[in-house]
C-alpha positions as CSV (number, residue, x, y, z in Angstrom):
1,M,-15.7,9.4,-37.5
2,S,-12.3,7.8,-37.9
3,R,-10.3,7.6,-41.1
4,G,-7.5,5.4,-42.3
5,R,-8.9,2.1,-41.0
6,T,-7.7,-1.1,-42.6
7,P,-10.7,-2.6,-44.5
8,P,-11.9,-5.9,-43.2
9,V,-10.8,-8.9,-45.2
10,K,-13.8,-9.7,-47.4
11,D,-14.2,-10.7,-51.1
12,T,-17.3,-8.6,-51.9
13,Y,-19.0,-5.5,-50.8
14,S,-22.6,-4.4,-50.7
15,T,-23.8,-1.0,-52.0
16,H,-23.9,0.2,-48.4
17,D,-20.2,-0.8,-47.9
18,V,-19.2,0.9,-51.1
19,A,-21.1,4.1,-50.1
20,K,-19.3,4.2,-46.8
21,I,-15.9,3.7,-48.5
22,C,-16.5,6.4,-51.1
23,C,-18.3,8.8,-48.8
24,V,-21.5,9.0,-51.0
25,T,-25.0,7.7,-50.6
26,P,-26.1,4.2,-51.5
27,T,-28.3,5.6,-54.2
28,T,-25.3,7.1,-55.9
29,V,-23.5,3.8,-55.8
30,I,-26.5,2.1,-57.5
31,R,-26.3,4.7,-60.2
32,W,-22.6,4.1,-60.7
33,I,-23.3,0.4,-61.1
34,E,-26.2,1.0,-63.5
35,D,-24.0,3.4,-65.6
36,G,-21.2,0.8,-65.7
37,L,-18.8,2.9,-63.7
38,I,-18.3,0.0,-61.1
39,P,-18.5,-3.7,-62.1
40,A,-21.0,-5.6,-60.0
41,F,-23.0,-8.7,-59.9
42,K,-26.3,-9.8,-58.3
43,T,-26.8,-12.5,-55.7
44,V,-29.5,-15.1,-56.1
45,G,-31.6,-12.9,-53.8
46,G,-31.2,-10.0,-56.2
47,H,-28.7,-8.0,-54.1
48,R,-25.8,-6.1,-55.8
49,R,-22.3,-7.0,-54.8
50,V,-19.0,-5.4,-55.9
51,R,-15.8,-7.5,-55.9
52,R,-13.0,-6.3,-53.7
53,E,-10.4,-6.1,-56.6
54,D,-12.8,-4.1,-58.7
55,L,-13.6,-1.6,-55.9
56,E,-9.9,-1.2,-55.1
57,R,-9.1,-0.6,-58.7
58,I,-11.9,2.0,-59.2
59,C,-10.9,3.8,-56.0
60,G,-7.3,3.9,-57.1
61,E,-8.2,5.3,-60.5
62,R,-10.4,8.0,-59.0
63,G,-8.2,8.9,-56.1
64,I,-10.6,7.7,-53.4
65,P,-9.0,6.3,-50.3
66,F,-10.0,2.7,-49.8
67,N,-11.1,3.2,-46.2
68,V,-14.2,1.8,-44.4
69,Q,-16.1,3.9,-41.9
70,S,-18.0,2.4,-39.0
71,G,-21.7,1.5,-39.5
72,D,-22.8,4.5,-37.5
73,E,-21.2,7.0,-39.9
74,T,-22.8,10.4,-39.5
75,G,-24.8,11.6,-42.6
76,R,-23.9,15.0,-43.9
77,I,-26.8,17.3,-45.1
78,L,-26.4,20.8,-46.4
79,V,-29.4,23.2,-46.7
80,V,-28.9,26.1,-49.2
81,D,-31.7,28.5,-48.2
82,D,-32.0,31.8,-46.5
83,E,-35.2,31.0,-44.6
84,P,-34.6,29.8,-41.0
85,V,-37.9,27.9,-41.0
86,V,-36.5,25.6,-43.7
87,L,-33.4,24.8,-41.7
88,D,-35.5,24.2,-38.6
89,L,-37.8,21.9,-40.5
90,V,-34.9,19.8,-41.9
91,R,-33.3,19.6,-38.5
92,D,-36.5,18.5,-36.9
93,V,-36.9,15.8,-39.5
94,V,-33.4,14.3,-39.2
95,N,-33.6,14.5,-35.4
96,D,-36.6,12.2,-35.6
97,I,-34.8,9.6,-37.7
98,H,-32.8,6.8,-36.0
99,H,-29.5,7.8,-37.6
100,A,-26.8,10.3,-36.8
101,F,-26.7,13.4,-39.0
102,E,-24.9,16.7,-39.3
103,V,-26.9,19.5,-40.8
104,E,-25.3,22.8,-42.1
105,V,-26.9,25.8,-43.7
106,A,-25.7,28.2,-46.4
107,R,-27.6,31.4,-46.7
108,D,-25.8,32.8,-49.8
109,A,-23.6,31.7,-52.7
110,F,-20.4,32.3,-50.7
111,D,-21.5,30.0,-47.8
112,A,-22.7,27.4,-50.3
113,G,-19.4,27.2,-52.1
114,R,-17.4,27.2,-48.9
115,L,-19.5,24.5,-47.2
116,V,-19.7,22.2,-50.2
117,A,-15.9,22.2,-50.3
118,L,-15.3,21.8,-46.6
119,F,-18.3,19.9,-45.4
120,R,-18.6,17.5,-48.3
121,P,-22.4,17.0,-48.0
122,Q,-23.9,13.8,-49.2
123,L,-27.3,15.3,-49.6
124,I,-28.1,19.0,-50.5
125,F,-31.5,20.7,-50.2
126,L,-31.1,23.6,-52.7
127,D,-33.5,26.6,-52.9
128,L,-33.9,27.4,-56.6
129,M,-34.5,31.1,-56.2
130,M,-32.9,32.9,-53.3
131,P,-31.1,36.3,-53.4
132,G,-27.7,36.0,-55.2
133,V,-28.1,32.3,-56.0
134,D,-29.4,30.8,-59.2
135,G,-30.3,27.3,-58.1
136,F,-30.3,25.9,-61.6
137,E,-26.8,27.1,-62.2
138,V,-25.6,25.9,-58.8
139,C,-27.0,22.5,-59.5
140,T,-25.4,22.3,-62.9
141,R,-22.0,23.3,-61.6
142,L,-22.1,20.8,-58.7
143,K,-23.0,17.9,-61.0
144,R,-20.2,18.9,-63.5
145,D,-17.5,19.1,-60.8
146,A,-15.9,15.7,-60.2
147,A,-15.6,16.5,-56.4
148,T,-19.3,17.1,-56.0
149,A,-20.9,15.2,-58.9
150,H,-22.1,12.4,-56.6
151,S,-23.7,14.6,-53.9
152,E,-27.5,14.1,-54.2
153,I,-29.4,17.4,-54.8
154,V,-33.1,17.9,-53.8
155,A,-34.4,21.2,-55.2
156,I,-36.9,23.2,-53.1
157,T,-38.9,26.2,-54.3
158,G,-41.9,28.4,-53.6
159,Y,-42.4,28.8,-57.4
160,Y,-43.2,25.2,-58.2
161,T,-44.1,24.6,-61.8
162,E,-43.8,21.6,-64.1
163,A,-41.3,23.5,-66.2
164,N,-39.1,24.3,-63.3
165,T,-39.2,20.6,-62.2
166,E,-38.2,19.4,-65.6
167,R,-35.4,21.9,-65.8
168,I,-33.9,21.1,-62.4
169,L,-34.1,17.3,-63.1
170,H,-32.2,17.9,-66.3
171,A,-29.6,19.8,-64.3
172,G,-29.1,16.7,-62.1
173,A,-31.4,17.0,-59.1
174,V,-33.1,13.9,-57.9
175,A,-36.4,15.6,-57.0
176,C,-38.1,19.0,-56.6
177,L,-40.1,19.8,-53.5
178,R,-42.5,22.7,-53.2
179,K,-42.6,25.2,-50.3
180,P,-43.9,25.2,-47.7
181,L,-42.1,22.0,-47.2
182,D,-44.0,18.9,-46.0
183,V,-42.3,17.0,-43.2
184,V,-43.3,13.6,-44.8
185,D,-41.7,14.6,-48.1
186,V,-38.5,15.8,-46.6
187,R,-38.3,12.7,-44.4
188,R,-38.8,10.4,-47.4
189,R,-36.0,12.1,-49.4
190,V,-33.6,11.7,-46.5
191,I,-34.5,8.1,-45.9
192,E,-34.2,7.2,-49.6
193,S,-30.9,9.1,-50.1
194,F,-29.2,7.3,-47.2
195,R,-31.1,4.0,-47.8
196,L,-32.3,3.9,-44.3
197,R,-35.0,1.4,-43.1
198,E,-37.7,3.5,-41.4
199,E,-41.4,3.0,-41.2
200,P,-43.3,5.8,-43.1
201,V,-44.9,8.5,-41.0
202,A,-48.5,9.5,-41.9
203,R,-49.3,13.2,-42.2
204,V,-51.3,14.7,-39.3
205,G,-54.9,13.8,-39.6
206,E,-54.3,11.4,-42.5
207,A,-55.4,7.8,-42.3
208,P,-53.1,5.2,-43.8
209,P,-54.3,4.0,-47.2
210,A,-56.4,0.9,-47.3
211,E,-54.3,-0.7,-50.0
212,A,-51.1,0.0,-51.8
213,A,-51.3,2.5,-54.7
214,K,-51.0,1.0,-58.1
215,V,-48.4,2.1,-60.6
216,L,-48.8,1.0,-64.2
217,L,-45.6,0.8,-66.1
218,V,-46.1,0.6,-69.9
219,T,-42.9,0.0,-71.9
220,Q,-41.2,-2.5,-74.1
221,N,-37.7,-1.5,-72.7
222,A,-36.9,-4.5,-70.5
223,D,-33.9,-2.7,-68.8
224,F,-36.0,0.4,-68.0
225,R,-38.8,-1.8,-66.7
226,A,-36.4,-3.7,-64.4
227,R,-34.8,-0.5,-63.1
228,V,-38.2,1.1,-62.3
229,Q,-39.4,-2.1,-60.6
230,E,-36.3,-2.2,-58.5
231,E,-36.7,1.5,-57.5
232,L,-40.3,0.9,-56.4
233,S,-39.6,-2.4,-54.6
234,S,-39.2,-0.6,-51.3
235,A,-42.2,1.7,-51.8
236,R,-45.7,0.9,-50.6
237,V,-47.0,0.5,-54.2
238,K,-48.1,-2.3,-56.4
239,V,-46.4,-2.3,-59.8
240,L,-48.4,-3.4,-62.8
241,T,-46.8,-3.8,-66.3
242,A,-47.8,-3.8,-69.9
243,Q,-45.8,-3.9,-73.1
244,T,-48.4,-2.5,-75.5
245,A,-51.0,0.3,-75.3
246,G,-53.7,-2.3,-75.9
247,D,-52.6,-4.4,-72.9
248,A,-52.3,-1.3,-70.8
249,L,-55.9,-0.5,-71.4
250,L,-57.0,-3.9,-70.3
251,V,-54.8,-3.7,-67.1
252,A,-56.1,-0.3,-66.3
253,Q,-59.7,-1.4,-66.6
254,A,-59.1,-4.4,-64.3
255,A,-57.1,-2.5,-61.7
256,P,-57.3,1.3,-62.1
257,P,-53.8,2.7,-61.4
258,R,-53.0,5.9,-59.5
259,Y,-49.8,6.5,-61.5
260,V,-48.8,5.6,-65.0
261,L,-45.3,5.6,-66.4
262,L,-45.8,5.5,-70.2
263,S,-43.2,5.1,-72.9
264,L,-44.0,7.2,-76.0
265,S,-42.1,4.7,-78.1
266,L,-44.9,2.1,-78.1
267,P,-45.8,1.2,-81.7
268,D,-49.5,1.1,-81.0
269,L,-49.7,4.2,-78.9
270,G,-51.3,6.5,-81.5
271,D,-53.9,4.1,-82.7
272,S,-55.0,3.0,-79.2
273,E,-55.8,6.5,-77.9
274,L,-54.4,5.2,-74.6
275,I,-53.8,8.6,-73.0
276,P,-57.2,10.1,-73.6
277,K,-58.9,6.8,-72.5
278,L,-56.8,6.7,-69.3
279,V,-57.6,10.4,-68.5
280,G,-61.2,10.3,-69.5
281,G,-62.2,6.9,-68.4
282,S,-62.1,7.4,-64.6
283,A,-63.6,9.8,-62.1
284,Q,-60.1,10.0,-60.6
285,P,-57.7,9.8,-63.6
286,P,-54.2,8.6,-62.9
287,Q,-51.2,10.9,-62.9
288,I,-49.3,10.1,-66.2
289,I,-45.6,10.7,-66.7
290,A,-44.5,10.1,-70.3
291,V,-41.0,8.9,-71.1
292,H,-38.9,9.0,-74.2
293,D,-35.1,8.6,-74.8
294,D,-35.0,12.0,-76.6
295,P,-38.4,13.9,-76.3
296,T,-38.8,16.9,-78.6
297,E,-40.7,20.0,-77.6
298,E,-43.5,18.9,-80.0
299,M,-43.7,15.6,-78.2
300,R,-44.0,17.3,-74.8
301,Q,-46.7,19.7,-76.0
302,Q,-48.8,17.0,-77.5
303,A,-48.4,14.7,-74.5
304,Q,-49.4,17.4,-72.1
305,A,-52.3,18.5,-74.2
306,A,-53.6,14.9,-74.1
307,G,-53.5,14.9,-70.3
308,V,-49.9,13.9,-69.4
309,R,-48.5,15.5,-66.3
310,M,-45.0,15.8,-67.7
311,C,-42.8,14.4,-70.4
312,L,-39.2,13.5,-69.5
313,P,-36.1,11.9,-70.9
314,T,-35.6,8.3,-69.8
315,K,-32.4,9.2,-68.1
316,A,-34.1,11.9,-66.0
317,V,-36.7,9.3,-64.8
318,T,-34.3,6.5,-63.9
319,G,-33.2,6.9,-60.3
320,N,-35.9,9.5,-59.6
321,V,-39.1,7.4,-59.9
322,R,-40.2,7.6,-56.2
323,G,-39.6,11.3,-56.1
324,L,-41.5,11.9,-59.3
325,L,-44.5,9.8,-58.2
326,G,-44.3,11.0,-54.6
327,V,-44.3,7.4,-53.2
């Protein structure tokens, strides 16, 4: 991979172009844009574009060399885990994807720190509980450090609980996978992180679904709705929307969803008994994730008691929707 090339003369750059210039994943660039860190606009077709002068200015302010790598840039993946089977699985997965990758492994805290600094991984698979390594603390430190804040982190654990998932997402991870790792789950995370275009691979013995799974998005927050719809645009799902609990019930009756993203800020949520009706009104109740800008512990307990799978802050959901839903 060569460095120091003169960028081609062009007025605007795609998110993929920006990712190559800044040595991060396209997903990270999208988050920068959504957080207002990089000015951008959308084309008529809905594609994000960054103006050259804006990108040069941002790179200068942040000390990022304004260089463009070739389109076949090698992706860098770090696996922080002391189990050889995990490394072998990740390597097998990336070898089956039509893209060049380098995969390194860190088996302890020292190796992890050394490789993060030298290898500059774009994607990190991080075991939460390995000897001498507190995965939660490692994730927190990586996201606080300006040099590693934009590396995507996927947590992996043999002690999978909803509480651990919420905690690691709060720390900055984009997803939490349970051990033993599933090849399809790992493949999906790699493809999404590097924004690759690959056909999904079915699990052994699993027939493809007859139709796309339905996701019911219930919120009055137009910005949140648009972000979720954009994240799910490349997934094989059908997104249904409602702005009130009453409308959500009607939509769910007409087209039973497999997943529900539900805002706890709906004004008619309490009177409608939406959650109990969704949970109790079907032989196969949907998985419900509740969302609130600042959920209290009491909110979480009440929501989970009603049948919600988990209750998360809005900022922990945006950017992680596909991982949370497993689509």
